[in-house]
N, C-alpha and C positions, 0 to 999 in steps of 0.2 A: 103874614109870614108863612102860615100853613099852606095857603093857596099857591104862593110862589114856589114853595118846595115841591108841591104836587105837580105844578106845571113844569118845573125843571126836570123832575123825574120822568114825566111822560115824554117830554121832548127828547131827553137823552136816550131813553129806552126805545121809543117807538117813532121818533121823528125822522127827519131826513138826515141821518148821520152818515158819515163816510166810512164804508167798510172797504178794506183793501181787496183788490181784485184777485189777490193770491188765493183767497178762500172760495171764490165763486166757482160754481160748476157742480157736476155730479160726482159723488164719491161713493165707492162700493166697499162693503165689508162682506166677506164670504166666510161662512163657517160650514160645518158638516150638515146642518139642518136647514139653512136658509141663506138667501142673499139679501142684504139690506143696502138700499141706496139712500144716501143723504144728499139732497139737492139744496144748495145755498145760492140764492139769486142776488143780483146786484141791488135790488130794492129792499133787502133785509128780510125777505120771506124765505121760508124753508118748507120742505116736505120730506117725509120719510116714506119709502116704498119697501115693503117686505114681500118678497115672492110675488110681485105684481099688484099687491094691495097698497094703494096710496093713502097716506094720512097726512093732513096738513095742507099748507099753501095759503093763497090769498083768501080763499073762502071754502069752508067745508062744514058739514053738519055732523055733530056728535051729540047723542042723547037729546035730540030735539033743539040744540042750540047751534046758531050759526057762529062759527069761529074763524079766526085767522091765526096763522103761526108765524112768528117773527123771531129772528135771532139777533144777537149783538155779540161782537167779538172785541175784547179789550187786549190789544197786543202790547200795551205799555208795561205789562208785568210779566214775569216769568214764574211759573208757566203761564201761557196765554189763557185768558178766561173766555169761555163761551157760555152764553145764556140763551136758553130756548124759552119762548113765551107762547102760551096759548091764550088768545084774547077773545073775549066775547065781543062780537062786532056790534051788537046792539048797545051795550053799556060802555064799550071801550076799555073795560077793566080786564086785567089778566086773571085767568082762572087757574093757571098752573105755570110754574116757573121752575125749569130744570137747570141746575148749575153744573158746569163742568170745566175741565181744563183740556188744552190740546197742545200738541207739540209736533212740529214738522220733522219727519224723518228724512225726507227729501222734498223736492218741489212738487212731486206727484204722490206723496204718501204722508199721511198724518195719523197720529194716534190721539184718540179722544177718550177721556175718562169722565163719566158723569154718574151721578146718583139719580137714576131714572124714577125713583119714588118721590122726587121733589125735595129731598133733604138738603143737607149742607153741601157746599162745594168741596169736592175731594182736594186734598192738599198734596197728593202723591198719585202716581199712576198705578193704582191697585190692579194686579193681574186679572182678577175676576171681573173687574168693572171696565177694563180698558179694551177698546176695539181699534184695530188698525184699518184705516180706510185708504183706498187707492183711487186716484183721480181716473174717471172714465174719460178717455180721450176719443173724440169722434173723428 
């Protein structure tokens, strides 16, 4: 029973799930001190780039560990849930899980609220924790 639950969890979180293409692409958040790019790809990987410094993706090294960063979006609830996972590639186990919510303002603009410390999922778009991202159109 425990093994089947673990297998179900891993497949639903990290397997070949179907993300909607509405989320794919590069999104930018601009504030007074920096520009942050959030890239969500069609394979469930994401990376964050702050003023040219890239963090995440299919494979990156942090503190001597080889990691990958994946996302999962659950649009069956309102607000939409977004989960960011940092996974140790060697063990396959997540080392960090950031929970958030998102809402589309328009087809090219969305707001995301997440507890970046890895705490509980926000239940509301708290002004100090919410960032508005605009799609970068090439």
